[in-house]
C-alpha positions in Angstrom: -213.2 99.3 158.2 -209.6 100.5 155.6 -210.5 102.2 152.9 -210.6 102.1 149.7 -210.9 97.9 149.2 -208.5 96.7 146.6 -208.5 93.5 145.5 -204.6 93.2 146.2 -205.5 93.9 149.7 -207.8 91.0 150.3 -204.7 88.6 149.0 -202.1 90.1 151.4 -201.5 89.0 155.1 -200.1 90.6 158.1 -197.5 88.2 157.8 -195.8 89.4 154.9 -194.4 92.4 156.5 -192.1 89.9 158.8 -190.7 87.5 156.8 -188.1 88.9 154.0 -189.4 89.8 150.5 -188.3 86.7 148.9 -190.2 84.5 151.4 -193.3 87.0 151.1 -193.5 87.0 147.7 -193.4 83.3 147.4 -196.6 83.2 149.7 -198.2 85.8 147.5 -197.4 83.7 144.7 -198.7 80.5 146.4 -202.4 82.2 147.9 -203.0 83.5 143.4 -201.9 80.0 142.2 -204.5 78.6 144.9 -207.5 81.1 144.4 -207.0 79.7 140.6 -207.1 76.6 141.8 -210.7 77.0 144.1 -212.1 78.8 141.5 -211.3 77.2 138.0 -210.0 73.5 138.9 -213.8 72.0 139.0 -214.8 73.9 135.7 -211.2 72.9 134.0 -211.8 69.1 134.8 -215.4 69.1 133.3 -214.2 70.7 130.3 -211.5 69.0 129.8 -213.4 65.3 130.7 -216.7 65.7 128.4 -215.5 68.1 125.7 -211.3 67.8 125.3 -209.5 64.7 125.9 -207.6 64.6 123.1 -205.6 67.7 125.2 -204.8 64.6 128.0 -201.6 61.8 128.0 -202.7 58.9 126.9 -202.0 57.1 130.1 -203.7 59.8 132.1 -206.9 59.4 130.2 -207.3 55.9 130.7 -206.1 56.4 134.4 -209.8 58.7 134.8 -211.3 56.2 132.2 -210.6 52.8 134.5 -211.3 55.6 137.6 -214.8 56.3 136.5 -215.3 52.8 135.7 -218.9 51.3 136.7 -220.1 54.9 138.3 -223.5 55.9 137.4 -223.4 59.6 137.3 -222.5 62.1 134.2 -218.9 63.5 135.2 -221.8 67.2 135.9 -223.7 65.2 138.9 -220.5 63.7 139.9 -219.1 65.8 141.6 -219.7 66.6 145.3 -218.9 70.4 146.0 -222.3 70.7 148.0 -221.4 67.9 150.1 -218.0 69.2 151.2 -219.9 73.1 152.0 -222.7 71.3 154.1 -219.4 69.6 156.4 -217.9 73.2 156.7 -220.6 74.9 157.3 -221.6 72.1 159.8 -218.1 72.6 161.5 -218.3 76.4 161.1 -221.6 75.9 163.3 -220.5 73.0 165.9 -218.7 74.9 168.7 -215.1 74.2 170.2 -212.5 71.3 168.9 -216.0 69.3 168.0 -216.2 71.3 164.9 -212.8 70.7 163.2 -213.6 66.9 164.0 -216.7 67.1 162.0 -214.6 68.1 159.5 -212.2 65.6 158.8 -214.4 62.6 159.8 -217.0 63.5 157.7 -215.3 64.2 154.6 -213.2 61.0 155.1 -216.3 59.0 156.2 -218.7 60.6 152.9 -215.1 60.9 150.5 -214.4 56.7 151.4 -218.0 55.3 151.1 -218.8 57.8 148.0 -215.7 55.6 146.1 -216.1 52.4 147.7 -220.1 52.5 145.9 -219.5 53.6 143.0 -221.4 57.1 143.3 -217.8 59.0 142.6 -214.2 58.6 141.2 -212.0 58.4 142.9 -210.2 61.4 141.2 -213.5 63.5 141.9 -212.5 63.2 145.1 -209.0 64.5 144.7 -210.4 67.7 142.6 -212.6 68.2 145.7 -209.7 68.5 148.2 -207.8 70.6 145.7 -210.4 72.8 145.2 -211.0 73.0 149.4 -208.0 73.7 150.2 -207.3 76.6 147.4 -210.3 78.4 149.6 -209.0 78.1 152.6 -204.8 79.5 152.0 -207.2 83.2 151.2 -206.1 84.8 154.4 -209.9 86.8 154.6 -212.5 85.1 154.7 -215.4 86.7 153.2 -213.5 87.6 150.0 -212.8 83.7 149.5 -216.8 83.2 149.9 -217.1 84.8 146.4 -214.9 82.7 145.3 -217.0 79.4 146.0 -219.5 80.5 145.0 -217.9 81.7 141.6 -216.9 78.1 141.7 -220.4 77.3 140.5 -220.4 79.6 137.6 -217.5 77.9 136.0 -219.1 74.3 136.8 -221.9 75.2 134.6 -219.6 76.4 132.5 -217.1 74.1 131.7 -219.3 71.5 132.1 -221.1 72.8 129.4 -219.5 74.9 126.9 -216.1 72.7 127.5 -212.4 75.3 127.6 -214.8 78.2 125.8 -217.0 78.4 129.1 -214.5 78.6 132.1 -212.6 81.3 128.9 -215.6 83.5 128.8 -216.3 83.9 132.7 -212.6 84.5 133.3 -213.4 87.5 130.6 -217.0 88.2 132.2 -215.2 87.9 135.7 -212.3 90.2 135.2 -214.8 92.7 132.9 -216.8 92.8 136.2 -213.9 93.5 138.1 -212.0 96.2 136.2 -215.6 98.1 136.3 -215.4 98.4 139.9 -214.6 101.2 142.3 -213.9 101.9 145.4 -214.2 105.2 146.6 -212.8 106.3 143.2 -209.8 104.1 143.1 -210.5 101.2 140.5 -210.8 97.8 142.4 -207.9 96.2 140.9 -205.3 98.2 141.6 -202.2 98.1 141.7 -202.4 95.5 138.5 -203.7 98.2 136.7 -201.4 100.7 137.4 -198.2 99.4 136.0 -195.9 102.3 138.1 -197.5 101.8 141.0 -196.7 97.9 141.2 -193.1 99.0 140.7 -193.1 101.6 143.1 -194.9 100.5 146.2 -194.6 96.7 145.8 -197.6 95.9 146.5 -199.4 93.1 144.5 -197.9 90.0 144.1 -194.2 90.5 144.0 -192.9 92.6 147.3 -190.1 94.5 147.2 -187.8 95.5 149.8 -188.1 97.8 152.4 -185.2 100.4 151.3 -186.9 99.9 147.6 -190.1 101.4 149.0 -189.7 104.9 148.0 -193.2 105.6 147.1 -197.0 105.0 149.0 -200.0 103.5 147.4 -201.3 105.3 144.2 -204.1 106.4 145.9 -202.2 108.7 148.3 -202.3 112.6 147.5 -199.6 113.7 145.2 -197.9 115.5 147.8 -197.5 112.4 149.8 -196.8 110.1 147.8 -192.7 109.7 149.1 -192.2 108.2 151.7 -190.1 109.9 154.2 
């Protein structure tokens, strides 16, 4: 409905313009961290557990090993991401307050039962919960859905190629986004325009209103300066 569509615009919320710029900047940073968590955390967990355990402190590594004791499945098949997606979809389809109850109760029951039955380790339940919270922080639901799907690609890359697979996935994703155009405007505006970030206050940091002297980079040149 609003053109052009850019990556940063989907990470902004209307509340950003009603908060002070310090609070708005903090919330934007929190959203970007949540985006990285929702996309990369499961893949990084598998990469570290399967290939790069030497980067973990000894106490943390022993804690992970103790948590996975007795679990019959490999770490790749252990993640219950699909189960959470089923609960989320069921909660959306059921009308009214009952949908929220299904999501909360279903998550608690399935998570507790899976841990009690030694089907999954407690750390996996925490990873899935943090990933789900990260995806819910993103303001635009359709935008978040793309990263929910991308998460499974990083799961496969991290589970079978380790950190190298995660880095490869990041490179391919950023390369794809860098080549996108929205009505002639780069999709990663204003990150590809350093001057645009400094002058318009878009992107991760929101500058004070008094310092917003310029309109976005896709405005006409004769209208680039605000009144």
